[in-house]
N, CA, C and O atoms as a GROMACS GRO file, in nm:
protein
  520
    1PHE      N    1  -5.984   1.983  -0.931
    1PHE     CA    2  -5.960   2.124  -0.950
    1PHE      C    3  -5.853   2.150  -1.057
    1PHE      O    4  -5.869   2.236  -1.143
    2TYR      N    5  -5.742   2.074  -1.049
    2TYR     CA    6  -5.636   2.090  -1.148
    2TYR      C    7  -5.679   2.046  -1.286
    2TYR      O    8  -5.641   2.106  -1.387
    3LEU      N    9  -5.759   1.941  -1.290
    3LEU     CA   10  -5.809   1.892  -1.418
    3LEU      C   11  -5.899   1.996  -1.484
    3LEU      O   12  -5.895   2.015  -1.606
    4GLU      N   13  -5.980   2.063  -1.404
    4GLU     CA   14  -6.067   2.170  -1.454
    4GLU      C   15  -5.984   2.285  -1.512
    4GLU      O   16  -6.015   2.337  -1.619
    5GLN      N   17  -5.880   2.324  -1.441
    5GLN     CA   18  -5.792   2.431  -1.489
    5GLN      C   19  -5.723   2.390  -1.619
    5GLN      O   20  -5.706   2.470  -1.711
    6TYR      N   21  -5.682   2.263  -1.625
    6TYR     CA   22  -5.616   2.212  -1.745
    6TYR      C   23  -5.709   2.222  -1.865
    6TYR      O   24  -5.668   2.269  -1.971
    7PHE      N   25  -5.834   2.178  -1.850
    7PHE     CA   26  -5.930   2.185  -1.961
    7PHE      C   27  -5.964   2.329  -1.998
    7PHE      O   28  -5.983   2.360  -2.116
    8ASP      N   29  -5.973   2.417  -1.899
    8ASP     CA   30  -5.996   2.559  -1.929
    8ASP      C   31  -5.880   2.616  -2.009
    8ASP      O   32  -5.900   2.691  -2.106
    9MET      N   33  -5.758   2.581  -1.968
    9MET     CA   34  -5.640   2.629  -2.038
    9MET      C   35  -5.634   2.570  -2.179
    9MET      O   36  -5.600   2.640  -2.274
   10LEU      N   37  -5.666   2.443  -2.192
   10LEU     CA   38  -5.666   2.377  -2.323
   10LEU      C   39  -5.771   2.440  -2.414
   10LEU      O   40  -5.743   2.465  -2.532
   11THR      N   41  -5.889   2.466  -2.362
   11THR     CA   42  -5.995   2.532  -2.440
   11THR      C   43  -5.951   2.670  -2.485
   11THR      O   44  -5.974   2.710  -2.599
   12MET      N   45  -5.888   2.743  -2.394
   12MET     CA   46  -5.840   2.876  -2.428
   12MET      C   47  -5.733   2.870  -2.538
   12MET      O   48  -5.732   2.952  -2.629
   13MET      N   49  -5.643   2.773  -2.529
   13MET     CA   50  -5.537   2.757  -2.631
   13MET      C   51  -5.598   2.720  -2.767
   13MET      O   52  -5.554   2.771  -2.870
   14ILE      N   53  -5.696   2.633  -2.767
   14ILE     CA   54  -5.762   2.593  -2.892
   14ILE      C   55  -5.833   2.713  -2.953
   14ILE      O   56  -5.823   2.737  -3.074
   15ASN      N   57  -5.904   2.789  -2.871
   15ASN     CA   58  -5.972   2.909  -2.921
   15ASN      C   59  -5.872   3.011  -2.976
   15ASN      O   60  -5.895   3.070  -3.081
   16PHE      N   61  -5.764   3.031  -2.904
   16PHE     CA   62  -5.660   3.124  -2.949
   16PHE      C   63  -5.602   3.079  -3.084
   16PHE      O   64  -5.586   3.159  -3.176
   17SER      N   65  -5.571   2.949  -3.093
   17SER     CA   66  -5.514   2.895  -3.218
   17SER      C   67  -5.613   2.911  -3.333
   17SER      O   68  -5.574   2.951  -3.443
   18PHE      N   69  -5.739   2.882  -3.308
   18PHE     CA   70  -5.841   2.896  -3.412
   18PHE      C   71  -5.850   3.042  -3.458
   18PHE      O   72  -5.854   3.069  -3.578
   19CYS      N   73  -5.852   3.134  -3.364
   19CYS     CA   74  -5.858   3.277  -3.399
   19CYS      C   75  -5.734   3.319  -3.478
   19CYS      O   76  -5.745   3.392  -3.577
   20TYR      N   77  -5.618   3.275  -3.434
   20TYR     CA   78  -5.493   3.311  -3.501
   20TYR      C   79  -5.494   3.262  -3.645
   20TYR      O   80  -5.463   3.339  -3.737
   21PHE      N   81  -5.528   3.136  -3.667
   21PHE     CA   82  -5.527   3.081  -3.802
   21PHE      C   83  -5.638   3.142  -3.889
   21PHE      O   84  -5.619   3.161  -4.009
   22SER      N   85  -5.751   3.172  -3.829
   22SER     CA   86  -5.859   3.238  -3.904
   22SER      C   87  -5.816   3.376  -3.951
   22SER      O   88  -5.837   3.413  -4.067
   23ILE      N   89  -5.756   3.452  -3.861
   23ILE     CA   90  -5.709   3.587  -3.898
   23ILE      C   91  -5.600   3.578  -4.004
   23ILE      O   92  -5.597   3.659  -4.097
   24SER      N   93  -5.510   3.481  -3.991
   24SER     CA   94  -5.403   3.463  -4.090
   24SER      C   95  -5.462   3.430  -4.227
   24SER      O   96  -5.417   3.483  -4.329
   25ALA      N   97  -5.561   3.342  -4.230
   25ALA     CA   98  -5.624   3.305  -4.358
   25ALA      C   99  -5.695   3.424  -4.420
   25ALA      O  100  -5.684   3.446  -4.541
   26ILE      N  101  -5.767   3.500  -4.340
   26ILE     CA  102  -5.837   3.619  -4.391
   26ILE      C  103  -5.737   3.721  -4.444
   26ILE      O  104  -5.759   3.781  -4.550
   27ALA      N  105  -5.627   3.741  -4.373
   27ALA     CA  106  -5.523   3.836  -4.417
   27ALA      C  107  -5.462   3.791  -4.549
   27ALA      O  108  -5.435   3.873  -4.636
   28HIS      N  109  -5.440   3.661  -4.563
   28HIS     CA  110  -5.383   3.607  -4.687
   28HIS      C  111  -5.479   3.630  -4.805
   28HIS      O  112  -5.436   3.673  -4.912
   29VAL      N  113  -5.606   3.601  -4.786
   29VAL     CA  114  -5.706   3.622  -4.891
   29VAL      C  115  -5.715   3.770  -4.926
   29VAL      O  116  -5.721   3.806  -5.043
   30TYR      N  117  -5.717   3.856  -4.825
   30TYR     CA  118  -5.722   4.001  -4.848
   30TYR      C  119  -5.603   4.048  -4.930
   30TYR      O  120  -5.619   4.124  -5.025
   31GLU      N  121  -5.483   4.003  -4.894
   31GLU     CA  122  -5.362   4.045  -4.965
   31GLU      C  123  -5.364   3.997  -5.110
   31GLU      O  124  -5.327   4.071  -5.201
   32PHE      N  125  -5.408   3.874  -5.132
   32PHE     CA  126  -5.418   3.822  -5.269
   32PHE      C  127  -5.515   3.906  -5.351
   32PHE      O  128  -5.486   3.942  -5.465
   33ASN      N  129  -5.631   3.938  -5.293
   33ASN     CA  130  -5.730   4.020  -5.364
   33ASN      C  131  -5.679   4.161  -5.388
   33ASN      O  132  -5.707   4.220  -5.492
   34ARG      N  133  -5.606   4.216  -5.293
   34ARG     CA  134  -5.550   4.351  -5.307
   34ARG      C  135  -5.450   4.355  -5.423
   34ARG      O  136  -5.454   4.446  -5.505
   35GLU      N  137  -5.362   4.257  -5.429
   35GLU     CA  138  -5.263   4.252  -5.537
   35GLU      C  139  -5.332   4.236  -5.672
   35GLU      O  140  -5.294   4.300  -5.770
   36SER      N  141  -5.432   4.150  -5.678
   36SER     CA  142  -5.506   4.128  -5.802
   36SER      C  143  -5.576   4.256  -5.847
   36SER      O  144  -5.571   4.292  -5.965
   37THR      N  145  -5.640   4.324  -5.754
   37THR     CA  146  -5.709   4.450  -5.785
   37THR      C  147  -5.609   4.557  -5.827
   37THR      O  148  -5.635   4.634  -5.920
   38GLU      N  149  -5.496   4.562  -5.760
   38GLU     CA  150  -5.392   4.659  -5.795
   38GLU      C  151  -5.342   4.636  -5.938
   38GLU      O  152  -5.321   4.732  -6.013
   39ASN      N  153  -5.322   4.510  -5.976
   39ASN     CA  154  -5.278   4.479  -6.112
   39ASN      C  155  -5.383   4.518  -6.215
   39ASN      O  156  -5.350   4.572  -6.320
   40LYS      N  157  -5.509   4.492  -6.184
   40LYS     CA  158  -5.617   4.530  -6.276
   40LYS      C  159  -5.625   4.681  -6.292
   40LYS      O  160  -5.642   4.731  -6.404
   41LEU      N  161  -5.614   4.754  -6.182
   41LEU     CA  162  -5.619   4.900  -6.189
   41LEU      C  163  -5.500   4.956  -6.266
   41LEU      O  164  -5.515   5.053  -6.341
   42SER      N  165  -5.385   4.896  -6.248
   42SER     CA  166  -5.266   4.941  -6.321
   42SER      C  167  -5.286   4.923  -6.472
   42SER      O  168  -5.251   5.011  -6.550
   43LYS      N  169  -5.342   4.809  -6.511
   43LYS     CA  170  -5.369   4.786  -6.653
   43LYS      C  171  -5.472   4.885  -6.706
   43LYS      O  172  -5.456   4.940  -6.815
   44LEU      N  173  -5.577   4.908  -6.628
   44LEU     CA  174  -5.679   5.004  -6.671
   44LEU      C  175  -5.622   5.144  -6.686
   44LEU      O  176  -5.664   5.220  -6.774
   45ALA      N  177  -5.527   5.179  -6.601
   45ALA     CA  178  -5.469   5.314  -6.604
   45ALA      C  179  -5.372   5.334  -6.719
   45ALA      O  180  -5.344   5.447  -6.757
   46THR      N  181  -5.319   5.225  -6.775
   46THR     CA  182  -5.216   5.238  -6.878
   46THR      C  183  -5.257   5.184  -7.015
   46THR      O  184  -5.176   5.185  -7.108
   47LEU      N  185  -5.380   5.137  -7.029
   47LEU     CA  186  -5.426   5.085  -7.158
   47LEU      C  187  -5.539   5.170  -7.213
   47LEU      O  188  -5.628   5.213  -7.139
   48ASP      N  189  -5.536   5.194  -7.342
   48ASP     CA  190  -5.644   5.263  -7.410
   48ASP      C  191  -5.761   5.166  -7.423
   48ASP      O  192  -5.744   5.058  -7.481
   49PRO      N  193  -5.878   5.200  -7.372
   49PRO     CA  194  -5.990   5.105  -7.372
   49PRO      C  195  -6.043   5.072  -7.512
   49PRO      O  196  -6.096   4.962  -7.532
   50LEU      N  197  -6.030   5.162  -7.606
   50LEU     CA  198  -6.083   5.137  -7.740
   50LEU      C  199  -5.994   5.043  -7.820
   50LEU      O  200  -6.043   4.946  -7.879
   51THR      N  201  -5.865   5.071  -7.821
   51THR     CA  202  -5.774   4.997  -7.909
   51THR      C  203  -5.696   4.888  -7.838
   51THR      O  204  -5.645   4.797  -7.902
   52GLY      N  205  -5.687   4.897  -7.706
   52GLY     CA  206  -5.606   4.802  -7.632
   52GLY      C  207  -5.458   4.837  -7.633
   52GLY      O  208  -5.377   4.765  -7.576
   53ALA      N  209  -5.423   4.947  -7.699
   53ALA     CA  210  -5.283   4.991  -7.703
   53ALA      C  211  -5.247   5.056  -7.570
   53ALA      O  212  -5.335   5.097  -7.493
   54ASN      N  213  -5.119   5.065  -7.544
   54ASN     CA  214  -5.073   5.141  -7.428
   54ASN      C  215  -5.112   5.287  -7.448
   54ASN      O  216  -5.126   5.332  -7.561
   55ASN      N  217  -5.131   5.360  -7.338
   55ASN     CA  218  -5.170   5.501  -7.349
   55ASN      C  219  -5.054   5.594  -7.314
   55ASN      O  220  -4.940   5.549  -7.296
   56ARG      N  221  -5.083   5.724  -7.304
   56ARG     CA  222  -4.978   5.823  -7.275
   56ARG      C  223  -4.909   5.798  -7.142
   56ARG      O  224  -4.787   5.816  -7.131
   57LEU      N  225  -4.984   5.756  -7.042
   57LEU     CA  226  -4.924   5.728  -6.912
   57LEU      C  227  -4.823   5.613  -6.923
   57LEU      O  228  -4.714   5.619  -6.865
   58ALA      N  229  -4.858   5.510  -6.998
   58ALA     CA  230  -4.767   5.398  -7.019
   58ALA      C  231  -4.642   5.444  -7.094
   58ALA      O  232  -4.531   5.401  -7.064
   59LEU      N  233  -4.660   5.533  -7.192
   59LEU     CA  234  -4.546   5.587  -7.266
   59LEU      C  235  -4.455   5.664  -7.173
   59LEU      O  236  -4.333   5.652  -7.180
   60LYS      N  237  -4.513   5.744  -7.086
   60LYS     CA  238  -4.434   5.822  -6.990
   60LYS      C  239  -4.354   5.730  -6.898
   60LYS      O  240  -4.236   5.753  -6.875
   61HIS      N  241  -4.418   5.626  -6.847
   61HIS     CA  242  -4.349   5.530  -6.759
   61HIS      C  243  -4.235   5.460  -6.833
   61HIS      O  244  -4.125   5.445  -6.780
   62ARG      N  245  -4.263   5.417  -6.956
   62ARG     CA  246  -4.160   5.347  -7.035
   62ARG      C  247  -4.044   5.439  -7.064
   62ARG      O  248  -3.928   5.398  -7.052
   63TYR      N  249  -4.073   5.564  -7.102
   63TYR     CA  250  -3.967   5.661  -7.132
   63TYR      C  251  -3.882   5.686  -7.008
   63TYR      O  252  -3.759   5.687  -7.016
   64GLN      N  253  -3.946   5.705  -6.893
   64GLN     CA  254  -3.871   5.729  -6.769
   64GLN      C  255  -3.782   5.611  -6.733
   64GLN      O  256  -3.669   5.629  -6.687
   65ALA      N  257  -3.832   5.490  -6.754
   65ALA     CA  258  -3.752   5.371  -6.725
   65ALA      C  259  -3.630   5.364  -6.818
   65ALA      O  260  -3.520   5.333  -6.773
   66LEU      N  261  -3.650   5.393  -6.945
   66LEU     CA  262  -3.538   5.392  -7.040
   66LEU      C  263  -3.436   5.499  -7.005
   66LEU      O  264  -3.315   5.477  -7.015
   67LYS      N  265  -3.484   5.614  -6.964
   67LYS     CA  266  -3.397   5.725  -6.926
   67LYS      C  267  -3.311   5.686  -6.804
   67LYS      O  268  -3.191   5.711  -6.803
   68VAL      N  269  -3.374   5.627  -6.704
   68VAL     CA  270  -3.302   5.585  -6.583
   68VAL      C  271  -3.197   5.479  -6.617
   68VAL      O  272  -3.086   5.481  -6.564
   69GLN      N  273  -3.234   5.386  -6.706
   69GLN     CA  274  -3.142   5.278  -6.745
   69GLN      C  275  -3.033   5.326  -6.839
   69GLN      O  276  -2.932   5.258  -6.859
   70GLY      N  277  -3.053   5.443  -6.898
   70GLY     CA  278  -2.956   5.493  -6.996
   70GLY      C  279  -2.963   5.419  -7.128
   70GLY      O  280  -2.865   5.414  -7.202
   71THR      N  281  -3.078   5.361  -7.158
   71THR     CA  282  -3.097   5.284  -7.281
   71THR      C  283  -3.133   5.376  -7.396
   71THR      O  284  -3.216   5.466  -7.381
   72SER      N  285  -3.070   5.354  -7.511
   72SER     CA  286  -3.106   5.434  -7.628
   72SER      C  287  -3.242   5.388  -7.680
   72SER      O  288  -3.284   5.275  -7.656
   73TYR      N  289  -3.310   5.477  -7.751
   73TYR     CA  290  -3.443   5.443  -7.800
   73TYR      C  291  -3.472   5.521  -7.928
   73TYR      O  292  -3.404   5.618  -7.961
   74PHE      N  293  -3.574   5.476  -7.998
   74PHE     CA  294  -3.621   5.540  -8.119
   74PHE      C  295  -3.770   5.564  -8.101
   74PHE      O  296  -3.844   5.472  -8.067
   75LEU      N  297  -3.814   5.687  -8.122
   75LEU     CA  298  -3.955   5.722  -8.107
   75LEU      C  299  -4.011   5.765  -8.241
   75LEU      O  300  -3.962   5.859  -8.302
   76LEU      N  301  -4.113   5.697  -8.285
   76LEU     CA  302  -4.181   5.728  -8.410
   76LEU      C  303  -4.321   5.777  -8.376
   76LEU      O  304  -4.396   5.709  -8.307
   77VAL      N  305  -4.357   5.896  -8.425
   77VAL     CA  306  -4.489   5.953  -8.401
   77VAL      C  307  -4.570   5.942  -8.529
   77VAL      O  308  -4.524   5.984  -8.636
   78LEU      N  309  -4.690   5.887  -8.519
   78LEU     CA  310  -4.775   5.863  -8.635
   78LEU      C  311  -4.910   5.931  -8.617
   78LEU      O  312  -4.963   5.939  -8.506
   79ASP      N  313  -4.964   5.980  -8.727
   79ASP     CA  314  -5.095   6.045  -8.726
   79ASP      C  315  -5.170   5.996  -8.851
   79ASP      O  316  -5.114   5.995  -8.960
   80ILE      N  317  -5.294   5.957  -8.834
   80ILE     CA  318  -5.374   5.912  -8.950
   80ILE      C  319  -5.430   6.036  -9.018
   80ILE      O  320  -5.514   6.107  -8.961
   81ASP      N  321  -5.385   6.061  -9.140
   81ASP     CA  322  -5.432   6.177  -9.216
   81ASP      C  323  -5.579   6.161  -9.255
   81ASP      O  324  -5.625   6.050  -9.284
   82HIS      N  325  -5.650   6.271  -9.255
   82HIS     CA  326  -5.789   6.278  -9.301
   82HIS      C  327  -5.881   6.184  -9.223
   82HIS      O  328  -5.978   6.131  -9.278
   83PHE      N  329  -5.850   6.162  -9.096
   83PHE     CA  330  -5.930   6.071  -9.015
   83PHE      C  331  -6.072   6.123  -8.996
   83PHE      O  332  -6.166   6.044  -8.987
   84LYS      N  333  -6.088   6.252  -8.989
   84LYS     CA  334  -6.222   6.311  -8.974
   84LYS      C  335  -6.312   6.268  -9.089
   84LYS      O  336  -6.430   6.241  -9.070
   85ALA      N  337  -6.254   6.261  -9.210
   85ALA     CA  338  -6.332   6.218  -9.326
   85ALA      C  339  -6.379   6.073  -9.310
   85ALA      O  340  -6.490   6.039  -9.353
   86ILE      N  341  -6.296   5.990  -9.249
   86ILE     CA  342  -6.336   5.850  -9.225
   86ILE      C  343  -6.454   5.847  -9.129
   86ILE      O  344  -6.552   5.776  -9.153
   87ASN      N  345  -6.445   5.923  -9.020
   87ASN     CA  346  -6.556   5.929  -8.925
   87ASN      C  347  -6.682   5.986  -8.989
   87ASN      O  348  -6.792   5.936  -8.966
   88ASP      N  349  -6.666   6.090  -9.070
   88ASP     CA  350  -6.782   6.152  -9.136
   88ASP      C  351  -6.849   6.056  -9.232
   88ASP      O  352  -6.972   6.049  -9.239
   89GLU      N  353  -6.769   5.981  -9.307
   89GLU     CA  354  -6.825   5.892  -9.410
   89GLU      C  355  -6.877   5.760  -9.352
   89GLU      O  356  -6.980   5.709  -9.397
   90HIS      N  357  -6.806   5.706  -9.253
   90HIS     CA  358  -6.841   5.572  -9.203
   90HIS      C  359  -6.892   5.573  -9.059
   90HIS      O  360  -6.922   5.467  -9.004
   91GLY      N  361  -6.903   5.690  -8.998
   91GLY     CA  362  -6.950   5.700  -8.860
   91GLY      C  363  -6.839   5.666  -8.761
   91GLY      O  364  -6.731   5.619  -8.799
   92HIS      N  365  -6.867   5.691  -8.635
   92HIS     CA  366  -6.766   5.668  -8.532
   92HIS      C  367  -6.733   5.520  -8.515
   92HIS      O  368  -6.620   5.485  -8.481
   93ASP      N  369  -6.830   5.433  -8.538
   93ASP     CA  370  -6.801   5.289  -8.530
   93ASP      C  371  -6.701   5.249  -8.637
   93ASP      O  372  -6.610   5.170  -8.611
   94GLY      N  373  -6.717   5.304  -8.756
   94GLY     CA  374  -6.621   5.277  -8.864
   94GLY      C  375  -6.483   5.332  -8.830
   94GLY      O  376  -6.382   5.266  -8.853
   95GLY      N  377  -6.481   5.453  -8.774
   95GLY     CA  378  -6.353   5.512  -8.731
   95GLY      C  379  -6.286   5.430  -8.622
   95GLY      O  380  -6.164   5.413  -8.622
   96ASP      N  381  -6.367   5.379  -8.529
   96ASP     CA  382  -6.312   5.294  -8.422
   96ASP      C  383  -6.248   5.168  -8.480
   96ASP      O  384  -6.143   5.125  -8.434
   97CYS      N  385  -6.313   5.110  -8.581
   97CYS     CA  386  -6.258   4.990  -8.645
   97CYS      C  387  -6.124   5.021  -8.711
   97CYS      O  388  -6.032   4.940  -8.706
   98VAL      N  389  -6.114   5.138  -8.773
   98VAL     CA  390  -5.988   5.178  -8.836
   98VAL      C  391  -5.879   5.190  -8.730
   98VAL      O  392  -5.768   5.140  -8.748
   99LEU      N  393  -5.909   5.258  -8.620
   99LEU     CA  394  -5.810   5.274  -8.512
   99LEU      C  395  -5.766   5.138  -8.458
   99LEU      O  396  -5.647   5.117  -8.435
  100GLN      N  397  -5.860   5.049  -8.437
  100GLN     CA  398  -5.828   4.916  -8.386
  100GLN      C  399  -5.742   4.838  -8.485
  100GLN      O  400  -5.649   4.767  -8.445
  101SER      N  401  -5.772   4.852  -8.614
  101SER     CA  402  -5.693   4.783  -8.716
  101SER      C  403  -5.552   4.838  -8.725
  101SER      O  404  -5.456   4.762  -8.742
  102VAL      N  405  -5.539   4.969  -8.712
  102VAL     CA  406  -5.406   5.030  -8.715
  102VAL      C  407  -5.322   4.978  -8.598
  102VAL      O  408  -5.206   4.941  -8.616
  103VAL      N  409  -5.380   4.976  -8.479
  103VAL     CA  410  -5.307   4.927  -8.361
  103VAL      C  411  -5.271   4.780  -8.378
  103VAL      O  412  -5.159   4.740  -8.346
  104LYS      N  413  -5.363   4.701  -8.428
  104LYS     CA  414  -5.337   4.558  -8.448
  104LYS      C  415  -5.222   4.538  -8.545
  104LYS      O  416  -5.135   4.453  -8.522
  105THR      N  417  -5.220   4.615  -8.653
  105THR     CA  418  -5.112   4.604  -8.752
  105THR      C  419  -4.978   4.646  -8.692
  105THR      O  420  -4.878   4.576  -8.708
  106MET      N  421  -4.977   4.760  -8.622
  106MET     CA  422  -4.852   4.806  -8.561
  106MET      C  423  -4.802   4.706  -8.457
  106MET      O  424  -4.683   4.676  -8.450
  107ALA      N  425  -4.893   4.654  -8.376
  107ALA     CA  426  -4.855   4.557  -8.272
  107ALA      C  427  -4.797   4.431  -8.335
  107ALA      O  428  -4.703   4.373  -8.282
  108HIS      N  429  -4.852   4.390  -8.448
  108HIS     CA  430  -4.801   4.272  -8.519
  108HIS      C  431  -4.659   4.298  -8.570
  108HIS      O  432  -4.575   4.209  -8.568
  109LEU      N  433  -4.634   4.420  -8.616
  109LEU     CA  434  -4.504   4.453  -8.675
  109LEU      C  435  -4.395   4.480  -8.571
  109LEU      O  436  -4.281   4.437  -8.589
  110VAL      N  437  -4.428   4.550  -8.463
  110VAL     CA  438  -4.324   4.591  -8.368
  110VAL      C  439  -4.347   4.539  -8.226
  110VAL      O  440  -4.267   4.565  -8.137
  111GLY      N  441  -4.455   4.466  -8.204
  111GLY     CA  442  -4.487   4.417  -8.070
  111GLY      C  443  -4.578   4.514  -7.997
  111GLY      O  444  -4.552   4.634  -7.995
  112GLY      N  445  -4.683   4.463  -7.938
  112GLY     CA  446  -4.783   4.546  -7.871
  112GLY      C  447  -4.729   4.632  -7.759
  112GLY      O  448  -4.781   4.740  -7.733
  113GLU      N  449  -4.623   4.586  -7.692
  113GLU     CA  450  -4.567   4.664  -7.582
  113GLU      C  451  -4.498   4.791  -7.630
  113GLU      O  452  -4.466   4.879  -7.549
  114ASN      N  453  -4.475   4.802  -7.761
  114ASN     CA  454  -4.407   4.919  -7.818
  114ASN      C  455  -4.502   5.020  -7.881
  114ASN      O  456  -4.458   5.124  -7.931
  115VAL      N  457  -4.632   4.991  -7.880
  115VAL     CA  458  -4.732   5.077  -7.945
  115VAL      C  459  -4.809   5.155  -7.839
  115VAL      O  460  -4.855   5.099  -7.739
  116PHE      N  461  -4.822   5.285  -7.862
  116PHE     CA  462  -4.888   5.374  -7.767
  116PHE      C  463  -4.986   5.465  -7.841
  116PHE      O  464  -4.951   5.522  -7.945
  117ARG      N  465  -5.106   5.478  -7.788
  117ARG     CA  466  -5.202   5.574  -7.844
  117ARG      C  467  -5.192   5.703  -7.765
  117ARG      O  468  -5.214   5.704  -7.643
  118GLN      N  469  -5.160   5.810  -7.835
  118GLN     CA  470  -5.149   5.940  -7.771
  118GLN      C  471  -5.286   6.002  -7.749
  118GLN      O  472  -5.307   6.077  -7.653
  119GLY      N  473  -5.379   5.971  -7.836
  119GLY     CA  474  -5.513   6.028  -7.829
  119GLY      C  475  -5.563   6.049  -7.970
  119GLY      O  476  -5.484   6.067  -8.063
  120GLY      N  477  -5.693   6.046  -7.986
  120GLY     CA  478  -5.749   6.064  -8.120
  120GLY      C  479  -5.690   5.963  -8.216
  120GLY      O  480  -5.697   5.842  -8.194
  121GLU      N  481  -5.632   6.015  -8.325
  121GLU     CA  482  -5.571   5.927  -8.426
  121GLU      C  483  -5.419   5.938  -8.426
  121GLU      O  484  -5.354   5.913  -8.527
  122GLU      N  485  -5.362   5.975  -8.312
  122GLU     CA  486  -5.217   5.990  -8.299
  122GLU      C  487  -5.159   5.874  -8.218
  122GLU      O  488  -5.210   5.837  -8.113
  123PHE      N  489  -5.051   5.818  -8.271
  123PHE     CA  490  -4.987   5.702  -8.210
  123PHE      C  491  -4.837   5.722  -8.203
  123PHE      O  492  -4.780   5.804  -8.275
  124CYS      N  493  -4.773   5.647  -8.114
  124CYS     CA  494  -4.627   5.645  -8.104
  124CYS      C  495  -4.581   5.500  -8.103
  124CYS      O  496  -4.649   5.410  -8.054
  125ILE      N  497  -4.464   5.480  -8.160
  125ILE     CA  498  -4.394   5.353  -8.147
  125ILE      C  499  -4.262   5.385  -8.078
  125ILE      O  500  -4.186   5.470  -8.125
  126LEU      N  501  -4.235   5.318  -7.968
  126LEU     CA  502  -4.112   5.340  -7.892
  126LEU      C  503  -4.033   5.210  -7.892
  126LEU      O  504  -4.074   5.110  -7.833
  127LEU      N  505  -3.918   5.215  -7.959
  127LEU     CA  506  -3.832   5.097  -7.967
  127LEU      C  507  -3.707   5.121  -7.885
  127LEU      O  508  -3.636   5.219  -7.907
  128ALA      N  509  -3.680   5.034  -7.792
  128ALA     CA  510  -3.564   5.049  -7.703
  128ALA      C  511  -3.444   4.975  -7.758
  128ALA      O  512  -3.456   4.876  -7.830
  129GLY      N  513  -3.326   5.027  -7.723
  129GLY     CA  514  -3.201   4.961  -7.761
  129GLY      C  515  -3.166   4.971  -7.907
  129GLY      O  516  -3.096   4.884  -7.960
  130VAL      N  517  -3.213   5.074  -7.974
  130VAL     CA  518  -3.184   5.091  -8.117
  130VAL      C  519  -3.077   5.196  -8.136
  130VAL      O  520  -3.039   5.226  -8.249
   0.00000   0.00000   0.00000
């Protein structure tokens, strides 16, 4: 009788342990996937899909962080003149190539983290600590 109770108790403990470790493993995988998805969504929310530059939301976040830190900064606003003529003459694909080239050049000169696309053909460069 005691041996039977012992094996029942042992079986119950093994089942409990298995369930506990299974739930822990599932929770760990879920948390890893959640963090990964959160990082991807954050990047999607702050990057311009056409040029790969940071967008207005990223500029707002960066500005707020600099303001909180009390860091001085320099903001340069750029606009491509006569961009409509480029689109009219070379089509939107040609215009897209120009925008991508402009961002690539600016990123090379000042670092990609400092380049922001405001929209259309308007860009900002935000340099901290200047």
